[in-house]
C-alpha positions in Angstrom: -12.6 4.9 3.4 -12.3 6.9 6.6 -8.5 6.8 7.2 -6.4 9.6 8.9 -7.7 13.3 8.2 -5.4 14.5 5.7 -7.3 17.2 3.9 -4.9 20.1 5.1 -1.9 18.1 4.2 -2.7 18.1 0.5 -1.8 21.5 -0.1 1.7 20.9 1.4 4.6 21.9 -1.2 6.8 19.0 0.1 5.5 15.6 -1.0 7.9 13.7 1.4 6.3 15.8 4.5 2.7 15.1 3.1 3.2 11.4 2.6 5.1 11.0 6.0 2.0 12.5 7.8 -0.1 10.3 5.9 1.8 7.2 6.9 2.1 8.4 10.5 -1.7 9.0 10.7 -2.2 5.1 10.4 -0.6 4.6 13.8 -3.6 5.8 15.8 -6.2 6.3 13.3 -9.8 4.6 13.8 -9.2 1.5 11.5 -12.1 0.8 9.2 -12.7 -2.9 9.5 -12.6 -3.1 5.8 -9.3 -1.7 5.4 -8.0 -4.0 8.3 -9.1 -6.8 6.2 -7.8 -5.7 3.1 -4.4 -5.5 5.2 -4.9 -9.1 6.4 -5.4 -10.1 2.7 -1.8 -8.5 1.6 -0.3 -10.4 4.5 -1.6 -13.7 3.7 -0.8 -13.1 0.0 2.7 -12.2 1.1 3.2 -15.5 2.8 1.7 -17.3 0.0 4.4 -15.8 -2.3 6.9 -16.2 0.4 6.8 -19.9 1.0 7.9 -21.3 -2.6 10.9 -18.9 -2.3 11.9 -20.8 1.0 12.1 -24.1 -0.8 13.9 -23.1 -4.0 15.6 -19.9 -5.3 18.3 -17.5 -4.6 17.2 -16.9 -0.7 18.4 -20.4 0.0 22.0 -19.9 -0.9 22.1 -16.3 0.4 21.0 -17.7 3.7 23.6 -20.2 3.6 26.4 -17.9 2.8 25.3 -15.2 5.4 24.7 -17.7 8.1 28.0 -17.1 10.0 27.7 -13.2 9.7 24.0 -12.8 10.6 23.2 -10.5 13.6 21.3 -11.6 16.7 17.7 -10.8 17.4 14.2 -12.0 17.5 13.3 -11.6 13.7 12.8 -14.8 11.9 14.3 -15.6 8.6 11.7 -18.2 7.3 14.2 -19.3 4.6 16.1 -21.4 7.3 14.0 -20.8 10.4 16.6 -18.9 12.2 16.3 -16.0 14.4 18.4 -13.0 13.6 18.7 -9.2 13.3 15.6 -7.5 11.6 17.8 -6.4 8.8 19.0 -9.8 8.0 15.4 -11.3 8.3 14.1 -8.6 6.0 16.9 -9.2 3.4 16.2 -13.0 3.3 12.3 -13.0 3.6 12.2 -10.0 1.1 14.4 -12.1 -1.5 12.2 -15.3 -1.0 8.7 -13.6 -1.1 9.8 -12.0 -4.6 11.1 -15.4 -6.2 8.0 -17.1 -7.5 6.4 -14.2 -9.2 3.3 -14.2 -7.2 3.5 -11.3 -5.0 1.0 -8.6 -4.9 1.1 -5.5 -7.7 -0.1 -1.8 -7.1 -1.5 -1.5 -10.5 -1.4 2.3 -10.9 2.3 2.4 -9.9 3.4 -0.8 -11.6 4.9 -1.7 -8.1 4.9 -4.9 -6.0 4.8 -3.2 -2.4 4.2 -6.5 -0.3 7.6 -8.2 -0.6 9.9 -5.3 0.5 7.2 -3.6 2.9 5.8 -6.5 4.8 9.2 -8.3 5.0 10.7 -5.2 6.5 7.6 -4.6 8.9 7.1 -8.1 10.2 11.1 -8.3 10.8 11.1 -5.0 12.9 7.7 -6.1 14.6 9.4 -9.2 15.7 12.7 -7.8 16.8 11.0 -4.9 18.7 8.2 -6.9 20.2 5.4 -5.1 18.7 1.9 -6.2 18.5 0.2 -7.5 15.6 -2.1 -4.4 15.4 1.2 -2.3 15.4 2.4 -4.4 12.6 -0.8 -4.1 10.4 -0.8 -0.4 10.7 2.8 -0.1 9.8 2.0 -2.2 6.5 -1.0 0.0 5.7 1.3 3.1 6.3 4.1 1.6 4.2 1.8 0.8 1.3 0.2 4.3 1.6 3.6 6.1 1.0 5.4 3.6 -1.1 2.4 3.2 -3.6 1.8 6.9 -3.8 5.6 7.5 -4.7 5.2 5.0 -7.5 2.4 6.9 -9.1 4.6 10.0 -9.0 7.6 8.3 -10.6 5.7 6.2 -13.4 5.7 5.4 -16.1 9.1 7.0 -16.9 10.8 5.4 -13.9 10.4 2.0 -15.3 12.4 2.6 -18.4 15.7 2.0 -16.5 14.8 1.2 -13.1 13.0 -1.8 -11.3 10.5 0.1 -9.1 10.1 -2.6 -6.6 13.8 -2.4 -6.0 13.5 1.4 -5.7 10.3 2.5 -4.3 10.3 -0.6 -2.2 12.9 0.8 -0.2 10.7 3.8 0.7 7.9 1.6 1.7 10.0 -0.5 3.9 11.6 2.6 5.5 8.1 4.1 6.3 6.7 1.0 7.9 9.9 0.1 9.8 10.1 3.8 11.1 6.6 3.5 12.3 7.2 0.4 14.3 10.3 2.4 15.9 7.7 4.8 17.2 8.9 7.5 14.7 6.5 10.5 14.2 5.9 11.8 10.8 9.2 13.8 11.1 10.9 10.6 11.6 9.3 8.8 8.9 10.3 11.7 6.5 14.0 11.3 7.8 13.9 7.7 7.3 12.7 7.8 3.6 14.9 10.6 2.9 17.7 8.6 4.1 16.5 5.8 2.0 16.3 7.8 -1.2 20.3 7.2 -1.2 19.9 3.5 -0.7 17.3 2.7 -3.4 18.6 1.1 -6.4 18.2 -1.9 -8.9 18.3 -1.3 -12.7 16.2 -3.0 -15.6 19.1 -5.1 -16.8 18.8 -7.4 -13.7 15.2 -7.6 -14.3 15.2 -8.4 -18.0 18.6 -10.1 -18.3 20.0 -13.1 -17.2 20.8 -14.2 -13.6 19.0 -14.4 -10.3 19.5 -10.9 -9.2 16.0 -9.7 -9.6 14.6 -11.5 -6.3 17.4 -9.8 -4.4 16.0 -6.4 -5.5 13.3 -6.9 -3.0 15.4 -8.3 -0.4 17.7 -5.5 -0.5 15.0 -2.9 -0.6 13.6 -4.4 2.6 16.9 -4.4 4.2 17.9 -1.0 3.2 14.5 0.5 4.4 15.1 -1.2 7.9 18.6 0.2 7.9 17.3 3.7 6.9 14.5 3.6 9.6 17.0 2.5 12.5 19.1 5.4 11.1 16.4 7.9 11.6 15.5 6.7 15.0 18.9 7.2 16.1 18.9 10.8 15.0 20.4 10.9 11.4 18.9 13.1 9.3 18.3 13.4 5.3 17.4 16.3 3.0 13.5 17.3 3.1 14.0 17.8 -0.6 15.0 14.2 -1.3 12.0 13.1 -3.4 11.2 16.2 -5.2 14.0 18.7 -5.4 16.0 19.4 -8.6 18.9 16.9 -7.5 16.4 14.6 -5.7 15.3 11.2 -6.4 12.4 11.6 -9.0 14.8 13.9 -11.2 17.4 11.3 -10.9 15.3 8.3 -12.0 12.5 9.5 -14.0 11.2 12.3 -16.3 11.0 15.7 -14.6 10.7 15.9 -10.8 7.6 13.8 -10.4 3.9 13.9 -10.7 3.4 14.8 -7.1 -0.4 16.0 -7.7 -1.2 12.7 -8.9 0.6 10.9 -5.9 -1.2 13.0 -3.5 -4.8 12.9 -5.1 -7.3 11.3 -2.9 -5.2 11.4 0.3 -7.4 10.5 3.2 -10.2 9.2 0.8 -8.8 6.0 -0.3 -5.7 4.1 0.6 -3.6 1.8 -1.7 -3.9 -1.3 0.3 -7.6 -1.6 -0.5 -6.9 -1.4 -4.2 -4.3 -4.1 -4.5 -3.9 -6.6 -7.5 -3.3 -10.1 -6.2 -1.9 -12.4 -9.0 -3.8 -15.3 -10.5 -1.1 -16.5 -12.5 2.6 -17.3 -11.6 4.3 -15.2 -14.0 5.0 -11.5 -14.8 1.8 -9.3 -14.5 2.5 -7.8 -17.8 1.5 -11.1 -19.3 -1.8 -11.4 -17.5 -4.2 -9.7 -20.1 -3.1 -12.1 -22.7 -3.6 -15.1 -20.5 -7.1 -13.8 -19.3 -8.2 -13.0 -23.0 -6.9 -16.4 -24.0 -8.9 -18.1 -21.4 -12.1 -16.1 -22.2 -11.8 -17.2 -25.8 -11.3 -20.8 -24.7 -14.5 -20.5 -22.7 -16.5 -18.9 -25.3 -15.4 -20.9 -28.6 -13.9 -24.1 -27.1 -10.5 -25.1 -28.6 -7.2 -26.7 -27.5 -3.5 -26.2 -28.4 -3.9 -28.5 -31.4 -6.5 -26.5 -32.9 -4.5 -23.3 -32.9 -2.3 -22.2 -35.8 -1.3 -18.7 -34.6 -1.6 -16.3 -31.5 -1.0 -12.6 -32.0 -0.8 -10.7 -28.7 -0.9 -6.8 -29.0 -0.1 -5.0 -25.5 1.6 -2.1 -23.7 5.0 -1.3 -23.7 6.7 -3.5 -20.9 4.5 -6.4 -22.5 6.6 -6.3 -25.7 9.8 -4.7 -24.2 10.2 -7.1 -21.2 8.0 -10.4 -22.1 8.5 -10.9 -25.9 10.8 -13.8 -25.3 10.7 -16.6 -28.1 13.5 -18.6 -26.4 13.5 -19.3 -22.7 16.3 -21.3 -20.9 15.1 -21.3 -17.3 12.0 -21.0 -14.9 12.8 -17.4 -14.6 13.1 -16.7 -18.2 9.7 -18.6 -18.7 8.0 -16.4 -16.1 8.7 -13.3 -18.2 8.0 -14.8 -21.6 4.5 -14.4 -23.3 5.4 -17.2 -25.8 6.0 -19.8 -23.1 3.1 -18.7 -20.9 0.6 -18.6 -23.7 2.0 -22.1 -24.8 1.8 -23.3 -21.0 -1.8 -22.2 -20.7 -3.1 -23.9 -23.9 -1.3 -27.0 -22.9 -1.7 -27.2 -19.2 -4.8 -25.3 -18.5 -3.1 -22.8 -16.1 -0.1 -20.8 -15.4 0.8 -21.7 -11.8 3.6 -23.1 -10.0 3.3 -26.4 -12.0 4.1 -24.6 -15.3 7.6 -23.7 -14.2 8.8 -27.1 -12.9 11.6 -28.9 -14.8 9.2 -31.5 -16.4 6.8 -28.6 -17.9 9.9 -26.6 -19.1 11.3 -29.8 -20.8 7.9 -30.5 -22.6 8.6 -30.8 -26.4 4.9 -29.7 -27.1 5.1 -26.5 -25.1 8.4 -25.7 -26.7 7.1 -26.5 -30.1 4.2 -24.1 -29.7 6.1 -21.1 -28.7 7.0 -20.0 -32.3 3.4 -19.7 -33.1 2.9 -16.8 -30.6 3.9 -13.3 -31.5 3.9 -10.0 -29.4 3.9 -6.4 -30.5 3.0 -2.9 -28.8 -0.4 -1.5 -29.4 -0.1 2.3 -29.2 -3.6 2.8 -28.1 -3.2 0.2 -25.3 0.2 1.5 -24.3 -1.1 4.9 -23.8 -3.4 3.6 -21.0 -0.4 2.0 -19.1 0.0 1.7 -16.2 -3.5 2.5 -14.8 -5.0 0.2 -17.4 -3.3 -3.2 -18.3 -5.0 -4.6 -21.5 -4.4 -6.8 -24.5 -5.8 -7.4 -27.7 -5.6 -11.1 -29.1 -5.8 -12.4 -32.6 -6.2 -16.1 -32.5 -6.0 -18.2 -35.9 -7.3 -21.6 -35.8 -6.3 -24.3 -38.1 -9.8 -24.6 -39.6 -9.4 -21.0 -40.9 -11.5 -19.3 -38.3 -10.1 -16.0 -36.7 -10.9 -15.0 -33.2 -10.4 -11.7 -31.7 -10.7 -10.4 -28.2 -9.9 -7.2 -26.4 -9.2 -8.0 -22.7 -9.8 -4.6 -20.8 -8.5 -5.8 -17.3 -6.8 -8.5 -15.5 -8.3 -11.0 -13.1 -7.1 -10.1 -9.8 -6.8 -6.3 -10.4 -9.3 -3.9 -8.3 -12.0 -3.9 -11.0 -12.1 -7.8 -11.0 -10.6 -8.9 -7.7 -9.7 -12.2 -6.3 -12.5 -13.1 -3.5 -11.4 -14.2 -0.2 -12.2 -17.9 -1.2 -9.9 -17.4 -4.1 -7.0 -16.0 -2.1 -7.4 -18.7 0.4 -7.2 -21.2 -2.5 -4.2 -19.7 -4.0 -2.5 -19.7 -0.4 -3.3 -23.3 0.0 -1.9 -24.2 -3.3 1.4 -22.1 -2.9 1.8 -23.2 0.7 1.1 -27.1 0.0 4.9 -28.1 -0.8 6.1 -26.5 2.2 3.3 -27.4 4.9 0.8 -30.1 5.6 -2.8 -29.1 5.8 -3.2 -28.6 9.4 -0.2 -26.3 9.5 -1.6 -24.4 6.7 -5.0 -24.0 8.4 -3.4 -22.8 11.6 -1.3 -20.4 9.6 -4.3 -19.0 7.6 -6.3 -18.6 10.7 -3.6 -16.7 12.7 -3.2 -14.1 9.5 -7.1 -13.7 8.8 -8.3 -13.7 12.3 -5.4 -13.7 14.7 -4.2 -11.1 17.2 -0.7 -12.2 17.5 2.3 -11.6 15.1 3.2 -14.6 13.0 6.0 -16.5 14.6 8.1 -19.7 13.4 6.8 -21.6 10.4 7.8 -25.2 10.7 8.8 -25.9 7.1 10.3 -29.2 6.2 13.8 -27.8 5.4 15.6 -31.2 4.9 15.6 -30.9 1.0 16.6 -27.3 0.2 19.3 -27.0 2.9 21.0 -30.3 2.3 
């Protein structure tokens, strides 16, 4: 990989210091072209996830209600096109980019880094007049620190906490601090401060309501606040992550697996091993959908041929996504039953699967009771670093089909190609932008040297 030289830092006793040095190193390291391209892919995927959330979802009423109190500045809220303070832009863009459930995943930490980290980094870069190169390096550094903290906290952290809401605050703080010219010490102070801001519990992920998307927006905003506080000289405890009263102790088992978090520092960087979503739903459902697609390709059947589908997965597949009844698009995105039925009836689980028309389809609803979900102890033991599912499909002619899905399309071991990622971008961006505007935005992200600026969305519908 050829990132910053970190060998001597791996032995540090304090993970906050080690990880802050790692993030800071990306400010002036020789940037491997492959890593730079991986970072551009992450930014493109963030924009693809952002645009649907600018047309529908909680970011729109949030932008409206905050319009009179937003701070001034050069950061752009893509939700309504207004310029505002970095904190306000980070909040609104972070919320929008986590709405359609298409944002990236760091598999080994069960964490969506792009929505909070890139939202914060772009807002600060725009507000401070930084270069595209500065922005890209801050994104890499924010991913480095945040994703590795996620490794240390998981899987126990996820029992009660939404890790994108919590660790996202740290990734956002690190990237914002880098753009404020903080060295390693300043980045560490920003993250230490951020540990007192980071929240977001599982009930607002699993339960009713629209708060989940705000988790990411708040993480981005709170990270920006922490970075500005650190740049202004405010300090936090150097033991904020790992001390007996620190963040890991408060939110996960023990005080964190910091040896795992620091493993390979300087040899690989998280932004180069990201999962980019191939389905528009919760990632815990992906192995079941990929396995079902494989069975259909191998055997050939449709929904009318199926009597029953049994899905065996890891803990969150059953604990979060076993939802036999759904009342909204948000519910449907977290329902194995709905997503399996949608795949069989629609052929894919993308944006179209969660329209009002799809949600109202009697055939999709009638099939859902045929889908059952359970936890498989052997598969659960591999989580979070392996996301697998076993499927047992019973057909009406008596045949029983079994399949063990050992990975997910989009994971590092079966990644989306550049062409597939570009196709995903066009699909998600099409409702917001005409083809020429999409092509220009795509070109600016993948090959350009200037920060993304205003995106001329048609806003008449969502802001009326």
